[in-house]
C-alpha positions as CSV (number, residue, x, y, z in Angstrom):
1,X,-6.7,36.8,-6.4
2,X,-7.2,36.8,-10.3
3,X,-4.1,36.2,-12.4
4,X,-4.2,37.8,-15.7
5,X,-1.4,36.8,-18.5
6,X,-0.3,39.9,-20.2
7,X,0.1,39.2,-23.9
8,X,3.0,41.1,-25.7
9,X,2.6,39.5,-29.1
10,X,-1.0,40.2,-30.4
11,X,-0.5,37.7,-33.5
12,X,-0.5,34.7,-31.3
13,X,2.7,33.3,-32.5
14,X,5.1,32.0,-29.8
15,X,8.3,33.5,-29.3
16,X,11.5,32.0,-29.5
17,X,14.4,31.8,-27.0
18,X,16.4,34.4,-29.1
19,X,13.7,37.0,-28.9
20,X,13.9,36.8,-25.0
21,X,17.7,36.9,-25.5
22,X,17.5,40.2,-27.9
23,X,15.3,41.8,-25.3
24,X,17.6,40.9,-22.4
25,X,20.8,42.1,-24.2
26,X,18.7,45.4,-25.1
27,X,17.6,46.0,-21.4
28,X,21.3,45.2,-20.3
29,X,22.6,47.6,-22.5
30,X,20.0,50.3,-21.5
31,X,20.6,49.8,-17.9
32,X,24.4,50.0,-18.2
33,X,24.3,53.2,-20.3
34,X,21.7,54.6,-17.7
35,X,24.4,54.3,-14.9
36,X,27.6,55.3,-16.5
37,X,29.2,58.5,-15.9
38,X,32.3,60.3,-17.3
39,X,35.1,61.4,-15.5
40,X,36.3,65.0,-15.2
41,X,39.0,64.8,-17.6
42,X,36.9,63.5,-20.4
43,X,34.3,66.3,-19.7
44,X,37.1,69.0,-19.9
45,X,38.4,67.6,-22.8
46,X,35.2,67.6,-24.6
47,X,34.2,71.0,-23.5
48,X,37.5,72.3,-24.7
49,X,37.1,71.1,-28.5
50,X,34.3,73.5,-29.4
51,X,31.7,75.7,-28.2
52,X,28.6,74.2,-29.8
53,X,25.7,72.5,-27.9
54,X,25.5,68.6,-28.8
55,X,22.4,66.7,-28.7
56,X,22.9,64.1,-26.1
57,X,19.2,62.9,-25.4
58,X,17.9,60.4,-27.6
59,X,14.2,60.0,-28.9
60,X,13.3,57.3,-26.0
61,X,14.8,59.6,-23.5
62,X,12.9,62.6,-24.3
63,X,9.6,60.4,-24.5
64,X,10.4,59.1,-20.8
65,X,11.1,62.8,-19.9
66,X,7.6,64.2,-21.3
67,X,5.9,61.1,-19.7
68,X,7.6,61.7,-16.5
69,X,6.9,65.3,-16.2
70,X,3.0,64.8,-17.3
71,X,2.8,61.9,-14.4
72,X,4.7,63.9,-11.8
73,X,2.3,67.2,-12.4
């Protein structure tokens, strides 16, 4: 079996531990937000305030939805 090293940094500069820590913290935040849910009282309170639709999907989420729909085709 041949193992290939995947190079993320094309400039050839070595990454520091701070870069890995920053990436880890972004991943941790993303995964915690992915699994969070609102309880019914929060949903009812938000629905009571106005009749307007809110934008809830971020650019990354829309991109992931589009890629998933293409792959799942």
